[in-house]
C-alpha positions as CSV (number, residue, x, y, z in Angstrom):
1,M,79.9,-129.0,116.9
2,P,81.0,-128.1,120.5
3,R,79.4,-130.2,123.3
4,D,78.3,-127.1,125.1
5,L,75.0,-126.2,123.3
6,S,74.0,-123.4,125.7
7,P,72.9,-120.1,124.1
8,P,76.1,-118.3,125.2
9,A,78.4,-121.0,123.7
10,L,76.4,-121.2,120.5
11,A,76.5,-117.4,120.2
12,T,80.2,-117.4,120.6
13,R,80.7,-120.2,118.1
14,A,78.4,-118.3,115.6
15,A,80.4,-115.1,116.0
16,E,83.7,-117.0,115.3
17,L,82.2,-118.6,112.2
18,N,80.8,-115.3,110.9
19,A,84.3,-113.9,111.2
20,F,85.5,-116.8,109.1
21,A,82.7,-116.2,106.6
22,R,83.7,-112.6,105.8
23,G,85.1,-112.4,102.3
24,R,84.5,-116.1,101.6
25,D,82.1,-117.4,99.0
26,A,79.1,-119.7,99.5
27,Q,81.1,-122.8,98.5
28,A,83.7,-122.1,101.2
29,I,81.0,-121.4,103.8
30,L,79.2,-124.6,103.0
31,T,82.4,-126.7,103.1
32,R,83.2,-125.3,106.6
33,A,79.6,-125.8,107.7
34,L,79.7,-129.5,106.8
35,E,82.7,-129.9,109.1
36,L,80.7,-128.8,112.2
37,G,78.8,-132.0,112.8
38,P,75.8,-133.8,111.3
39,M,74.1,-131.3,109.0
40,A,71.0,-131.2,107.0
41,M,69.7,-128.8,104.4
42,V,66.1,-127.7,104.5
43,S,64.7,-126.8,101.1
44,S,61.3,-125.7,99.9
45,F,62.3,-126.5,96.3
46,G,60.9,-123.0,95.5
47,A,61.6,-120.2,93.2
48,D,65.4,-120.0,93.5
49,S,66.1,-123.2,95.5
50,A,68.1,-124.7,92.6
51,V,71.0,-122.5,93.4
52,L,71.8,-123.8,96.9
53,L,70.8,-127.3,95.9
54,H,73.3,-127.2,93.1
55,L,76.0,-125.9,95.4
56,I,75.3,-128.7,97.8
57,A,75.3,-131.3,95.0
58,R,78.8,-130.2,94.0
59,I,80.1,-130.6,97.5
60,D,78.2,-133.5,98.9
61,P,75.3,-134.9,97.0
62,H,74.6,-137.4,99.9
63,L,73.8,-134.6,102.4
64,P,70.3,-135.1,103.8
65,V,67.9,-132.6,102.3
66,L,64.7,-132.1,104.2
67,F,61.6,-131.2,102.1
68,I,58.4,-130.3,104.0
69,D,55.4,-131.5,102.1
70,T,52.6,-129.7,104.0
71,R,49.9,-131.5,102.0
72,M,48.9,-128.1,100.7
73,L,51.7,-127.4,98.2
74,F,51.3,-126.6,94.5
75,A,51.3,-129.7,92.2
76,E,54.1,-127.9,90.3
77,T,56.3,-127.8,93.5
78,L,55.9,-131.5,94.0
79,A,56.8,-132.3,90.4
80,Y,59.7,-129.8,90.5
81,Q,61.1,-131.4,93.7
82,R,61.2,-134.8,92.1
83,D,62.7,-133.6,88.8
84,L,65.3,-131.3,90.3
85,A,66.5,-133.8,92.9
86,W,67.0,-136.4,90.1
87,N,68.8,-133.9,87.8
88,L,71.2,-132.8,90.5
89,G,71.9,-136.3,91.7
90,L,70.8,-135.7,95.3
91,T,70.6,-139.1,97.0
92,D,69.1,-138.4,100.4
93,V,66.0,-136.1,100.0
94,R,63.7,-136.8,102.9
95,I,60.0,-136.0,102.5
96,I,58.8,-134.6,105.8
97,R,55.0,-134.6,106.3
98,P,52.7,-133.5,109.1
99,D,51.3,-136.2,111.5
100,P,48.1,-137.6,109.9
101,E,46.5,-138.0,113.3
102,A,47.3,-134.3,114.2
103,L,45.8,-133.2,110.8
104,L,42.7,-135.2,111.5
105,A,42.3,-133.7,115.0
106,H,43.1,-130.1,114.2
107,D,42.5,-129.5,110.4
108,A,40.3,-132.3,109.1
109,D,38.6,-129.9,106.6
110,N,41.9,-128.2,105.4
111,I,40.6,-124.8,106.4
112,L,42.6,-123.9,109.4
113,H,44.8,-121.6,107.3
114,L,41.8,-119.3,106.8
115,A,41.2,-118.5,110.5
116,Q,44.5,-119.3,112.1
117,P,47.4,-119.3,109.6
118,D,50.0,-119.4,112.4
119,A,48.5,-122.6,113.8
120,C,48.3,-124.1,110.4
121,C,52.0,-123.4,109.8
122,A,52.9,-124.9,113.2
123,L,50.8,-128.0,112.4
124,R,52.1,-128.5,108.9
125,K,55.6,-127.1,108.9
126,T,57.2,-126.2,112.2
127,E,56.4,-129.3,114.3
128,P,57.2,-131.8,111.5
129,L,60.5,-130.0,110.8
130,E,61.5,-129.9,114.5
131,R,61.1,-133.7,114.7
132,A,63.1,-134.2,111.5
133,L,65.9,-132.0,112.7
134,A,66.3,-133.9,116.0
135,P,69.4,-135.9,114.9
136,F,71.3,-132.9,113.4
137,A,73.7,-130.4,115.0
138,G,72.8,-127.7,112.5
139,W,70.9,-127.0,109.3
140,I,71.4,-125.0,106.1
141,T,68.8,-122.6,104.6
142,G,68.5,-120.6,101.5
143,R,67.4,-117.3,103.1
144,K,68.8,-114.0,101.7
145,R,68.9,-110.5,103.1
146,F,67.2,-108.9,100.2
147,Q,64.0,-111.0,100.4
148,T,62.2,-109.0,103.1
149,G,62.8,-106.4,105.8
150,T,62.8,-109.1,108.6
151,R,65.8,-110.7,106.9
152,A,67.8,-107.5,106.2
153,A,70.4,-108.2,108.9
154,L,70.6,-111.9,108.4
155,P,73.9,-113.4,109.5
156,V,75.6,-116.2,107.7
157,F,75.8,-118.3,110.9
158,E,73.3,-117.9,113.6
159,P,72.6,-119.8,116.9
160,E,69.1,-121.2,117.3
161,A,67.5,-123.5,119.8
162,G,70.5,-125.7,120.4
163,R,71.7,-125.8,116.8
164,L,73.7,-123.6,114.4
165,K,71.8,-122.4,111.4
166,V,73.8,-121.6,108.2
167,N,72.6,-119.1,105.6
168,P,75.4,-119.4,102.9
169,L,73.5,-117.2,100.5
170,A,72.7,-114.4,103.0
171,R,74.7,-111.8,101.1
172,W,73.5,-112.8,97.6
173,T,71.4,-110.4,95.5
174,H,68.7,-111.2,93.0
175,D,71.2,-110.6,90.3
176,D,73.7,-113.0,91.8
177,L,71.0,-115.7,91.8
178,A,69.9,-115.0,88.3
179,H,73.6,-115.1,87.1
180,Y,74.2,-118.4,88.8
181,I,71.0,-120.0,87.4
182,E,71.9,-118.8,83.9
183,T,75.6,-119.9,84.1
184,H,74.7,-123.4,85.2
185,A,71.5,-123.7,83.2
186,L,69.5,-124.7,86.2
187,P,65.8,-125.5,85.7
188,R,63.4,-122.9,87.2
189,H,60.3,-123.7,89.2
190,P,57.4,-123.5,86.7
191,L,55.5,-121.0,88.7
192,V,58.3,-118.4,88.4
193,A,57.2,-117.6,84.9
194,K,53.7,-116.8,86.3
195,G,55.0,-114.1,88.7
196,F,55.6,-116.2,91.8
197,T,58.9,-115.1,93.4
198,S,58.4,-116.9,96.7
199,I,56.4,-120.1,96.7
200,G,54.8,-121.8,99.7
201,C,51.4,-123.5,100.2
202,A,48.9,-123.0,97.4
203,P,46.2,-121.3,99.5
204,C,48.6,-118.8,101.0
205,T,50.7,-117.8,98.0
206,T,50.0,-115.3,95.2
207,P,52.1,-113.8,92.4
208,V,54.2,-110.7,93.1
209,R,53.6,-107.4,91.4
210,A,56.4,-105.2,90.0
211,G,58.0,-103.2,92.8
212,E,57.0,-105.5,95.6
213,D,59.5,-107.3,97.7
214,P,60.0,-111.0,96.7
215,R,57.9,-112.4,99.6
216,A,55.0,-110.0,99.2
217,G,52.9,-112.8,97.8
218,R,53.1,-114.9,101.0
219,W,50.1,-114.5,103.3
220,R,49.0,-111.5,101.3
221,G,46.8,-109.1,103.3
222,R,48.0,-110.5,106.7
223,D,50.5,-109.3,109.3
224,K,52.6,-112.4,108.7
225,T,55.9,-112.8,106.8
226,E,57.3,-116.1,108.1
227,C,55.9,-119.5,108.5
228,G,57.6,-120.1,111.9
229,I,60.4,-122.5,111.0
230,H,62.8,-119.5,111.2
231,F,63.6,-117.8,114.5
232,N,64.9,-114.5,115.8
233,A,66.5,-114.7,119.3
234,G,64.9,-118.1,119.8
235,R,61.4,-116.9,118.9
236,P,59.4,-117.9,115.8
237,M,59.2,-115.1,113.3
238,R,55.4,-115.2,112.5
239,G,54.8,-111.7,111.4
240,S,56.2,-108.2,111.3
241,A,55.8,-107.7,115.1
242,A,58.0,-110.7,115.8
């Protein structure tokens, strides 16, 4: 990573890397990303997380993988995280949890999500992740353009708050993911078979109906499409207005 982490310098670096990424596959993009400095992957171990985790395992199974346990996840997700990490031989999965004192002070009854879902996401996801990312020059995500309208123009490399974010699967389609999973016989999250196509915290995730976009089951009925760990122009993407 360049020493100059100012927004203009990062934007220039991201543009250069996006030019490199044109026409290259996810493995080449990941290999280049790991040359940029200390990197971590952030994974929800969700519906299609096995694809990127498998790619990472083939290149560097010792890469730090950050998994945010919000303390409100499905039991199936916790079990899947343990099993998949073991199956892929990932050696440095770091379980990131919210500060217990902060939870006691702000959400002792575990009902903050009902009245203030943005505050709940900040408490349980955004703030713990920001602390965990402090040592890293950049991070890798599994976001794809097809998932929702707010991600339709997602670049492969993007500058964000003093770091570079890498989205190696940005151009992948649902069919690409399905083909990769089938080709490599990757285990699926058990909730996929029950209609869950994007899996977050249990109280805020529902199955998706035919014809809906893959993230329609997240915060259903609310003007909210992102938890806040992803940004657009340096601002958390907490809803369609963001």
